[in-house]
N, CA, C and O atoms as a Tinker XYZ file with bonds, in Angstrom:
   404  protein
     1  N   -104.774000  -68.587000   34.390000    73     2
     2  CA  -103.550000  -67.719000   34.393000    64     1     3
     3  C   -103.544000  -67.475000   32.932000    63     2     4     5
     4  O   -103.759000  -68.272000   32.018000    81     3
     5  N   -103.276000  -66.314000   32.899000    73     3     6
     6  CA  -103.010000  -65.275000   31.343000    64     5     7
     7  C   -101.899000  -66.371000   30.569000    63     6     8     9
     8  O   -101.036000  -67.074000   31.094000    81     7
     9  N   -102.198000  -66.256000   29.419000    73     7    10
    10  CA  -101.425000  -67.031000   28.340000    64     9    11
    11  C   -100.372000  -65.864000   28.352000    63    10    12    13
    12  O   -100.562000  -64.696000   28.690000    81    11
    13  N    -99.541000  -66.289000   28.031000    73    11    14
    14  CA   -98.137000  -65.447000   27.898000    64    13    15
    15  C    -98.108000  -64.542000   26.233000    63    14    16    17
    16  O    -97.646000  -65.018000   25.197000    81    15
    17  N    -98.707000  -63.226000   26.379000    73    15    18
    18  CA   -98.569000  -62.336000   25.108000    64    17    19
    19  C    -99.626000  -62.543000   24.365000    63    18    20    21
    20  O    -99.676000  -62.062000   23.233000    81    19
    21  N   -100.799000  -63.406000   24.957000    73    19    22
    22  CA  -102.039000  -63.536000   24.548000    64    21    23
    23  C   -103.287000  -62.570000   25.107000    63    22    24    25
    24  O   -103.399000  -62.251000   26.291000    81    23
    25  N   -104.092000  -62.212000   24.173000    73    23    26
    26  CA  -105.379000  -61.446000   24.860000    64    25    27
    27  C   -106.501000  -62.579000   24.954000    63    26    28    29
    28  O   -106.831000  -63.288000   24.003000    81    27
    29  N   -107.021000  -62.643000   26.198000    73    27    30
    30  CA  -107.918000  -63.662000   26.550000    64    29    31
    31  C   -109.147000  -62.803000   26.656000    63    30    32    33
    32  O   -109.244000  -61.871000   27.454000    81    31
    33  N   -110.022000  -63.147000   25.858000    73    31    34
    34  CA  -111.452000  -62.704000   25.737000    64    33    35
    35  C   -111.885000  -63.531000   26.954000    63    34    36    37
    36  O   -111.242000  -64.424000   27.504000    81    35
    37  N   -113.438000  -62.930000   27.353000    73    35    38
    38  CA  -114.348000  -63.608000   28.246000    64    37    39
    39  C   -113.828000  -65.039000   28.184000    63    38    40    41
    40  O   -113.508000  -65.377000   27.044000    81    39
    41  N   -113.652000  -66.032000   29.200000    73    39    42
    42  CA  -113.535000  -67.033000   29.071000    64    41    43
    43  C   -114.522000  -67.884000   29.641000    63    42    44    45
    44  O   -115.002000  -67.428000   30.679000    81    43
    45  N   -115.033000  -69.147000   29.216000    73    43    46
    46  CA  -115.923000  -70.287000   29.892000    64    45    47
    47  C   -115.905000  -70.580000   30.771000    63    46    48    49
    48  O   -116.886000  -70.662000   31.509000    81    47
    49  N   -114.890000  -70.829000   31.016000    73    47    50
    50  CA  -114.364000  -71.831000   32.529000    64    49    51
    51  C   -114.428000  -70.872000   33.830000    63    50    52    53
    52  O   -114.128000  -71.491000   34.851000    81    51
    53  N   -114.652000  -69.913000   33.979000    73    51    54
    54  CA  -114.573000  -68.607000   34.687000    64    53    55
    55  C   -113.388000  -68.047000   34.995000    63    54    56    57
    56  O   -113.333000  -67.182000   35.868000    81    55
    57  N   -112.022000  -68.561000   34.163000    73    55    58
    58  CA  -110.734000  -67.758000   34.575000    64    57    59
    59  C   -111.088000  -66.232000   34.289000    63    58    60    61
    60  O   -112.103000  -65.646000   33.911000    81    59
    61  N   -109.743000  -65.837000   34.655000    73    59    62
    62  CA  -110.087000  -64.175000   34.563000    64    61    63
    63  C   -109.835000  -63.885000   33.054000    63    62    64    65
    64  O   -109.166000  -64.515000   32.234000    81    63
    65  N   -110.580000  -62.727000   32.926000    73    63    66
    66  CA  -110.254000  -61.735000   31.228000    64    65    67
    67  C   -109.421000  -60.980000   31.535000    63    66    68    69
    68  O   -109.536000  -60.193000   32.475000    81    67
    69  N   -108.186000  -61.106000   30.622000    73    67    70
    70  CA  -107.218000  -60.386000   30.728000    64    69    71
    71  C   -106.544000  -59.718000   29.539000    63    70    72    73
    72  O   -106.168000  -60.392000   28.580000    81    71
    73  N   -106.347000  -58.073000   29.603000    73    71    74
    74  CA  -106.087000  -57.313000   28.602000    64    73    75
    75  C   -104.530000  -57.567000   28.210000    63    74    76    77
    76  O   -103.726000  -58.006000   29.033000    81    75
    77  N   -104.185000  -57.245000   26.859000    73    75    78
    78  CA  -102.865000  -57.490000   26.327000    64    77    79
    79  C   -101.682000  -56.648000   27.374000    63    78    80    81
    80  O   -100.681000  -57.261000   27.746000    81    79
    81  N   -101.877000  -55.468000   27.713000    73    79    82
    82  CA  -101.071000  -54.724000   28.503000    64    81    83
    83  C   -101.057000  -55.370000   30.042000    63    82    84    85
    84  O    -99.984000  -55.559000   30.615000    81    83
    85  N   -102.446000  -55.720000   30.715000    73    83    86
    86  CA  -101.873000  -56.723000   31.620000    64    85    87
    87  C   -100.937000  -57.790000   31.558000    63    86    88    89
    88  O    -99.867000  -57.773000   32.165000    81    87
    89  N   -101.316000  -58.689000   30.853000    73    87    90
    90  CA  -100.754000  -59.635000   30.417000    64    89    91
    91  C    -99.214000  -59.732000   30.102000    63    90    92    93
    92  O    -98.465000  -60.670000   30.376000    81    91
    93  N    -98.924000  -58.608000   29.495000    73    91    94
    94  CA   -97.393000  -58.103000   29.268000    64    93    95
    95  C    -96.976000  -57.745000   30.811000    63    94    96    97
    96  O    -95.959000  -58.266000   31.270000    81    95
    97  N    -97.605000  -57.033000   31.451000    73    95    98
    98  CA   -97.037000  -56.400000   32.710000    64    97    99
    99  C    -96.840000  -57.758000   33.610000    63    98   100   101
   100  O    -95.875000  -57.755000   34.374000    81    99
   101  N    -97.609000  -58.819000   33.581000    73    99   102
   102  CA   -97.602000  -59.739000   34.303000    64   101   103
   103  C    -96.228000  -60.814000   33.902000    63   102   104   105
   104  O    -95.548000  -61.337000   34.785000    81   103
   105  N    -96.011000  -60.995000   32.611000    73   103   106
   106  CA   -95.037000  -61.612000   32.185000    64   105   107
   107  C    -93.549000  -60.663000   32.431000    63   106   108   109
   108  O    -92.435000  -61.181000   32.523000    81   107
   109  N    -93.776000  -59.431000   32.497000    73   107   110
   110  CA   -92.586000  -59.012000   32.521000    64   109   111
   111  C    -91.967000  -58.916000   34.205000    63   110   112   113
   112  O    -90.799000  -58.783000   34.571000    81   111
   113  N    -93.095000  -59.024000   34.944000    73   111   114
   114  CA   -92.518000  -59.709000   36.337000    64   113   115
   115  C    -91.802000  -61.225000   36.826000    63   114   116   117
   116  O    -90.942000  -61.612000   37.618000    81   115
   117  N    -92.572000  -61.694000   36.000000    73   115   118
   118  CA   -92.331000  -63.095000   36.029000    64   117   119
   119  C    -91.303000  -63.536000   35.525000    63   118   120   121
   120  O    -90.673000  -64.508000   35.941000    81   119
   121  N    -90.982000  -62.713000   34.374000    73   119   122
   122  CA   -89.690000  -63.006000   33.868000    64   121   123
   123  C    -88.466000  -62.473000   34.238000    63   122   124   125
   124  O    -87.325000  -62.919000   34.124000    81   123
   125  N    -89.020000  -61.153000   34.830000    73   123   126
   126  CA   -87.627000  -60.395000   35.923000    64   125   127
   127  C    -87.486000  -61.448000   36.845000    63   126   128   129
   128  O    -86.438000  -62.082000   36.962000    81   127
   129  N    -88.501000  -61.657000   37.502000    73   127   130
   130  CA   -88.051000  -63.186000   38.805000    64   129   131
   131  C    -87.162000  -64.231000   38.082000    63   130   132   133
   132  O    -86.040000  -64.501000   38.512000    81   131
   133  N    -87.648000  -64.774000   37.054000    73   131   134
   134  CA   -87.062000  -65.909000   36.518000    64   133   135
   135  C    -85.513000  -65.680000   36.229000    63   134   136   137
   136  O    -84.597000  -66.376000   36.667000    81   135
   137  N    -85.397000  -64.500000   35.355000    73   135   138
   138  CA   -83.733000  -64.206000   35.454000    64   137   139
   139  C    -83.072000  -64.082000   36.366000    63   138   140   141
   140  O    -81.939000  -64.558000   36.301000    81   139
   141  N    -83.585000  -63.254000   37.837000    73   139   142
   142  CA   -83.006000  -63.088000   38.986000    64   141   143
   143  C    -82.622000  -64.488000   39.566000    63   142   144   145
   144  O    -81.531000  -64.716000   40.088000    81   143
   145  N    -83.474000  -65.263000   39.446000    73   143   146
   146  CA   -83.357000  -66.548000   40.129000    64   145   147
   147  C    -82.221000  -67.429000   39.142000    63   146   148   149
   148  O    -81.537000  -68.232000   39.777000    81   147
   149  N    -82.070000  -67.380000   38.262000    73   147   150
   150  CA   -81.374000  -67.799000   37.401000    64   149   151
   151  C    -79.890000  -67.396000   37.388000    63   150   152   153
   152  O    -79.073000  -68.280000   37.136000    81   151
   153  N    -79.383000  -65.908000   37.680000    73   151   154
   154  CA   -78.504000  -65.816000   38.380000    64   153   155
   155  C    -77.759000  -66.053000   39.577000    63   154   156   157
   156  O    -76.533000  -66.092000   39.675000    81   155
   157  N    -78.548000  -66.195000   40.413000    73   155   158
   158  CA   -78.422000  -66.306000   41.850000    64   157   159
   159  C    -77.933000  -68.022000   41.951000    63   158   160   161
   160  O    -77.273000  -68.491000   42.878000    81   159
   161  N    -78.360000  -68.665000   40.943000    73   159   162
   162  CA   -78.298000  -70.009000   40.761000    64   161   163
   163  C    -77.007000  -70.154000   40.084000    63   162   164   165
   164  O    -76.154000  -70.947000   40.482000    81   163
   165  N    -76.832000  -69.282000   38.910000    73   163   166
   166  CA   -75.338000  -69.385000   38.390000    64   165   167
   167  C    -74.138000  -69.386000   39.237000    63   166   168   169
   168  O    -73.158000  -70.129000   39.198000    81   167
   169  N    -74.464000  -68.235000   40.139000    73   167   170
   170  CA   -73.843000  -67.690000   41.176000    64   169   171
   171  C    -73.499000  -69.168000   42.188000    63   170   172   173
   172  O    -72.424000  -69.761000   42.277000    81   171
   173  N    -74.711000  -69.463000   42.825000    73   171   174
   174  CA   -74.631000  -70.223000   43.987000    64   173   175
   175  C    -74.076000  -71.712000   43.317000    63   174   176   177
   176  O    -73.485000  -72.444000   44.110000    81   175
   177  N    -74.206000  -72.114000   42.145000    73   175   178
   178  CA   -73.880000  -73.345000   41.527000    64   177   179
   179  C    -72.484000  -73.077000   40.461000    63   178   180   181
   180  O    -72.070000  -74.193000   40.148000    81   179
   181  N    -72.085000  -72.565000   40.156000    73   179   182
   182  CA   -70.864000  -72.410000   39.818000    64   181   183
   183  C    -69.910000  -71.577000   40.209000    63   182   184   185
   184  O    -68.740000  -71.960000   40.228000    81   183
   185  N    -70.171000  -70.635000   40.486000    73   183   186
   186  CA   -69.402000  -69.207000   41.079000    64   185   187
   187  C    -68.583000  -69.802000   42.576000    63   186   188   189
   188  O    -67.370000  -69.704000   42.765000    81   187
   189  N    -69.524000  -70.391000   43.493000    73   187   190
   190  CA   -68.596000  -70.613000   44.857000    64   189   191
   191  C    -67.916000  -71.528000   44.504000    63   190   192   193
   192  O    -66.876000  -71.485000   45.160000    81   191
   193  N    -67.913000  -72.602000   43.615000    73   191   194
   194  CA   -67.396000  -74.049000   43.210000    64   193   195
   195  C    -65.894000  -73.242000   42.415000    63   194   196   197
   196  O    -64.809000  -73.798000   42.588000    81   195
   197  N    -65.942000  -72.321000   41.817000    73   195   198
   198  CA   -64.847000  -71.786000   40.848000    64   197   199
   199  C    -64.023000  -71.558000   41.944000    63   198   200   201
   200  O    -62.920000  -72.104000   41.923000    81   199
   201  N    -64.423000  -70.643000   43.207000    73   199   202
   202  CA   -63.587000  -69.919000   44.003000    64   201   203
   203  C    -63.467000  -70.821000   45.053000    63   202   204   205
   204  O    -62.999000  -70.245000   46.034000    81   203
   205  N    -63.728000  -72.170000   45.285000    73   203   206
   206  CA   -63.797000  -73.125000   46.558000    64   205   207
   207  C    -62.245000  -73.554000   46.756000    63   206   208   209
   208  O    -61.958000  -74.238000   47.738000    81   207
   209  N    -61.109000  -73.109000   45.716000    73   207   210
   210  CA   -59.711000  -73.835000   46.512000    64   209   211
   211  C    -59.103000  -72.176000   46.920000    63   210   212   213
   212  O    -58.300000  -72.090000   47.848000    81   211
   213  N    -59.436000  -71.205000   46.349000    73   211   214
   214  CA   -59.038000  -69.946000   47.279000    64   213   215
   215  C    -59.538000  -69.505000   48.405000    63   214   216   217
   216  O    -59.095000  -68.622000   49.140000    81   215
   217  N    -60.846000  -70.406000   48.558000    73   215   218
   218  CA   -61.847000  -70.021000   49.985000    64   217   219
   219  C    -61.208000  -70.565000   50.938000    63   218   220   221
   220  O    -61.178000  -70.074000   52.066000    81   219
   221  N    -60.370000  -72.093000   50.475000    73   219   222
   222  CA   -59.935000  -73.151000   51.538000    64   221   223
   223  C    -58.903000  -72.437000   52.467000    63   222   224   225
   224  O    -58.576000  -73.023000   53.499000    81   223
   225  N    -58.341000  -71.162000   52.167000    73   223   226
   226  CA   -57.126000  -70.313000   52.954000    64   225   227
   227  C    -58.067000  -70.092000   54.257000    63   226   228   229
   228  O    -57.569000  -70.420000   55.334000    81   227
   229  N    -59.198000  -69.639000   54.254000    73   227   230
   230  CA   -59.971000  -69.094000   55.376000    64   229   231
   231  C    -60.396000  -70.239000   55.931000    63   230   232   233
   232  O    -60.899000  -71.076000   55.182000    81   231
   233  N    -60.285000  -70.507000   57.326000    73   231   234
   234  CA   -61.104000  -71.464000   58.416000    64   233   235
   235  C    -61.566000  -71.078000   59.331000    63   234   236   237
   236  O    -61.044000  -70.225000   60.049000    81   235
   237  N    -62.961000  -71.758000   59.583000    73   235   238
   238  CA   -63.609000  -71.222000   60.227000    64   237   239
   239  C    -64.200000  -72.641000   60.851000    63   238   240   241
   240  O    -64.814000  -73.485000   60.198000    81   239
   241  N    -63.824000  -72.725000   62.487000    73   239   242
   242  CA   -63.910000  -74.151000   63.362000    64   241   243
   243  C    -63.076000  -74.667000   62.728000    63   242   244   245
   244  O    -63.987000  -75.365000   62.284000    81   243
   245  N    -61.886000  -75.168000   62.033000    73   243   246
   246  CA   -61.175000  -75.868000   61.646000    64   245   247
   247  C    -61.339000  -76.433000   60.499000    63   246   248   249
   248  O    -60.600000  -77.299000   60.030000    81   247
   249  N    -62.585000  -75.847000   59.849000    73   247   250
   250  CA   -62.845000  -76.499000   58.834000    64   249   251
   251  C    -62.689000  -75.104000   57.070000    63   250   252   253
   252  O    -63.006000  -73.941000   56.823000    81   251
   253  N    -62.295000  -75.789000   56.646000    73   251   254
   254  CA   -62.283000  -74.797000   55.168000    64   253   255
   255  C    -63.320000  -74.087000   54.702000    63   254   256   257
   256  O    -64.346000  -74.761000   54.793000    81   255
   257  N    -63.544000  -72.823000   54.157000    73   255   258
   258  CA   -64.718000  -72.326000   53.951000    64   257   259
   259  C    -65.171000  -72.551000   52.661000    63   258   260   261
   260  O    -66.365000  -72.438000   52.383000    81   259
   261  N    -64.054000  -72.959000   51.583000    73   259   262
   262  CA   -64.225000  -72.929000   50.399000    64   261   263
   263  C    -64.884000  -74.626000   50.523000    63   262   264   265
   264  O    -65.732000  -74.864000   49.663000    81   263
   265  N    -64.657000  -75.466000   51.227000    73   263   266
   266  CA   -65.225000  -77.046000   51.343000    64   265   267
   267  C    -66.569000  -76.811000   51.682000    63   266   268   269
   268  O    -67.497000  -77.415000   51.145000    81   267
   269  N    -66.730000  -75.815000   52.694000    73   267   270
   270  CA   -68.281000  -75.934000   53.350000    64   269   271
   271  C    -69.105000  -75.081000   52.546000    63   270   272   273
   272  O    -70.301000  -75.347000   52.667000    81   271
   273  N    -68.790000  -73.949000   51.605000    73   271   274
   274  CA   -69.652000  -73.808000   50.841000    64   273   275
   275  C    -69.813000  -74.567000   49.672000    63   274   276   277
   276  O    -70.879000  -74.599000   49.057000    81   275
   277  N    -68.974000  -75.077000   49.392000    73   275   278
   278  CA   -69.140000  -76.056000   47.999000    64   277   279
   279  C    -70.113000  -77.358000   48.638000    63   278   280   281
   280  O    -70.895000  -78.062000   47.999000    81   279
   281  N    -69.920000  -77.400000   49.519000    73   279   282
   282  CA   -70.633000  -79.156000   50.126000    64   281   283
   283  C    -71.868000  -78.550000   50.610000    63   282   284   285
   284  O    -72.827000  -79.085000   50.053000    81   283
   285  N    -72.276000  -77.479000   51.576000    73   283   286
   286  CA   -73.305000  -77.420000   52.224000    64   285   287
   287  C    -73.841000  -75.921000   51.955000    63   286   288   289
   288  O    -75.047000  -75.724000   52.104000    81   287
   289  N    -73.219000  -75.132000   51.666000    73   287   290
   290  CA   -73.586000  -73.693000   51.493000    64   289   291
   291  C    -74.259000  -73.405000   50.350000    63   290   292   293
   292  O    -75.030000  -72.446000   50.386000    81   291
   293  N    -74.090000  -74.295000   48.898000    73   291   294
   294  CA   -74.551000  -73.935000   47.709000    64   293   295
   295  C    -76.204000  -74.524000   47.807000    63   294   296   297
   296  O    -77.192000  -74.072000   47.227000    81   295
   297  N    -76.117000  -75.605000   48.684000    73   295   298
   298  CA   -77.338000  -76.615000   48.743000    64   297   299
   299  C    -78.541000  -75.677000   49.681000    63   298   300   301
   300  O    -79.751000  -75.687000   49.458000    81   299
   301  N    -77.902000  -74.960000   50.669000    73   299   302
   302  CA   -78.773000  -73.866000   51.558000    64   301   303
   303  C    -78.954000  -72.860000   50.703000    63   302   304   305
   304  O    -79.969000  -72.209000   50.953000    81   303
   305  N    -78.353000  -72.507000   49.809000    73   303   306
   306  CA   -78.759000  -71.338000   48.946000    64   305   307
   307  C    -79.806000  -71.647000   48.028000    63   306   308   309
   308  O    -80.705000  -70.822000   47.867000    81   307
   309  N    -79.807000  -72.817000   47.352000    73   307   310
   310  CA   -80.805000  -73.561000   46.744000    64   309   311
   311  C    -82.247000  -73.513000   47.202000    63   310   312   313
   312  O    -83.178000  -72.912000   46.668000    81   311
   313  N    -82.256000  -74.652000   48.861000    73   311   314
   314  CA   -83.461000  -74.257000   49.327000    64   313   315
   315  C    -83.993000  -72.960000   49.448000    63   314   316   317
   316  O    -85.137000  -72.794000   49.027000    81   315
   317  N    -83.372000  -71.981000   49.955000    73   315   318
   318  CA   -83.744000  -70.614000   50.234000    64   317   319
   319  C    -84.391000  -70.112000   48.979000    63   318   320   321
   320  O    -85.543000  -69.677000   48.988000    81   319
   321  N    -83.615000  -70.174000   47.847000    73   319   322
   322  CA   -84.322000  -69.613000   46.680000    64   321   323
   323  C    -85.715000  -70.237000   46.326000    63   322   324   325
   324  O    -86.638000  -69.485000   46.014000    81   323
   325  N    -85.877000  -71.513000   46.365000    73   323   326
   326  CA   -86.954000  -72.026000   46.155000    64   325   327
   327  C    -88.199000  -71.602000   46.957000    63   326   328   329
   328  O    -89.297000  -71.542000   46.403000    81   327
   329  N    -88.039000  -71.324000   48.193000    73   327   330
   330  CA   -89.166000  -70.791000   49.157000    64   329   331
   331  C    -89.065000  -69.304000   48.619000    63   330   332   333
   332  O    -90.094000  -68.940000   48.050000    81   331
   333  N    -88.156000  -68.468000   48.669000    73   331   334
   334  CA   -88.240000  -67.455000   48.259000    64   333   335
   335  C    -88.502000  -67.302000   46.616000    63   334   336   337
   336  O    -88.261000  -66.165000   46.210000    81   335
   337  N    -88.816000  -67.958000   45.912000    73   335   338
   338  CA   -89.251000  -67.698000   44.370000    64   337   339
   339  C    -90.798000  -68.190000   44.486000    63   338   340   341
   340  O    -91.640000  -67.706000   43.729000    81   339
   341  N    -91.166000  -69.232000   45.522000    73   339   342
   342  CA   -92.212000  -69.526000   45.476000    64   341   343
   343  C    -93.341000  -68.333000   46.101000    63   342   344   345
   344  O    -94.493000  -68.225000   45.681000    81   343
   345  N    -92.883000  -67.683000   46.930000    73   343   346
   346  CA   -93.514000  -66.620000   48.051000    64   345   347
   347  C    -93.629000  -65.112000   47.026000    63   346   348   349
   348  O    -94.525000  -64.293000   47.226000    81   347
   349  N    -92.467000  -64.911000   45.820000    73   347   350
   350  CA   -92.813000  -64.156000   45.583000    64   349   351
   351  C    -93.602000  -64.150000   44.182000    63   350   352   353
   352  O    -94.223000  -63.137000   43.859000    81   351
   353  N    -93.572000  -65.482000   43.203000    73   351   354
   354  CA   -94.179000  -65.871000   42.319000    64   353   355
   355  C    -96.051000  -65.556000   42.917000    63   354   356   357
   356  O    -96.972000  -65.084000   42.250000    81   355
   357  N    -96.063000  -65.889000   43.934000    73   355   358
   358  CA   -97.510000  -65.991000   44.716000    64   357   359
   359  C    -97.863000  -64.626000   44.583000    63   358   360   361
   360  O    -98.880000  -64.291000   43.977000    81   359
   361  N    -96.846000  -63.564000   45.277000    73   359   362
   362  CA   -96.839000  -61.865000   45.321000    64   361   363
   363  C    -97.486000  -61.725000   44.235000    63   362   364   365
   364  O    -98.709000  -61.670000   44.359000    81   363
   365  N    -96.869000  -61.615000   42.749000    73   363   366
   366  CA   -96.965000  -61.497000   41.656000    64   365   367
   367  C    -98.212000  -61.844000   40.942000    63   366   368   369
   368  O    -98.739000  -61.069000   40.143000    81   367
   369  N    -98.827000  -63.370000   41.323000    73   367   370
   370  CA  -100.052000  -64.022000   40.937000    64   369   371
   371  C   -101.205000  -63.187000   41.596000    63   370   372   373
   372  O   -102.208000  -63.016000   40.904000    81   371
   373  N   -101.177000  -62.675000   42.792000    73   371   374
   374  CA  -102.074000  -61.762000   43.476000    64   373   375
   375  C   -102.261000  -60.310000   42.896000    63   374   376   377
   376  O   -103.304000  -59.748000   42.564000    81   375
   377  N   -101.031000  -59.883000   42.868000    73   375   378
   378  CA  -101.216000  -58.697000   42.331000    64   377   379
   379  C   -101.936000  -58.527000   40.821000    63   378   380   381
   380  O   -102.278000  -57.495000   40.243000    81   379
   381  N   -102.032000  -59.873000   40.420000    73   379   382
   382  CA  -102.523000  -59.459000   38.828000    64   381   383
   383  C   -103.765000  -60.320000   38.847000    63   382   384   385
   384  O   -104.288000  -60.678000   37.792000    81   383
   385  N   -104.285000  -60.685000   40.132000    73   383   386
   386  CA  -105.555000  -61.592000   40.304000    64   385   387
   387  C   -105.478000  -62.838000   39.505000    63   386   388   389
   388  O   -106.439000  -63.158000   38.805000    81   387
   389  N   -104.386000  -63.580000   39.557000    73   387   390
   390  CA  -104.299000  -64.797000   38.889000    64   389   391
   391  C   -103.960000  -66.038000   39.814000    63   390   392   393
   392  O   -103.558000  -67.079000   39.293000    81   391
   393  N   -104.133000  -65.922000   41.290000    73   391   394
   394  CA  -103.496000  -66.473000   41.981000    64   393   395
   395  C   -104.312000  -67.788000   42.281000    63   394   396   397
   396  O   -105.515000  -67.692000   42.525000    81   395
   397  N   -103.781000  -68.823000   42.269000    73   395   398
   398  CA  -104.839000  -70.359000   42.933000    64   397   399
   399  C   -105.211000  -70.176000   44.150000    63   398   400   401
   400  O   -104.779000  -69.462000   45.056000    81   399
   401  N   -106.484000  -71.262000   44.026000    73   399   402
   402  CA  -107.305000  -71.260000   45.339000    64   401   403
   403  C   -107.080000  -72.040000   46.071000    63   402   404
   404  O   -107.701000  -72.088000   47.133000    81   403
């Protein structure tokens, strides 16, 4: 995998040789994905809990929505985030030819 911001010359271990422009493009996409995940995490981890009491006014099947979202919804969002992140990062790695075998 290319080192962040470094120009890699031909490596003796068979790793890919990557120029600075490619390494910068790779890091740009990877950091963009990281920031997207961080924002989703903040909203799911703190935003839902912040509004849980207001959401408790809404009831579905007798359960307050705020309680459900705070107890279960945020956890479901986190698990979905993990799988989506892994899939998206693998796609970025394949695009730049640094995927794992």
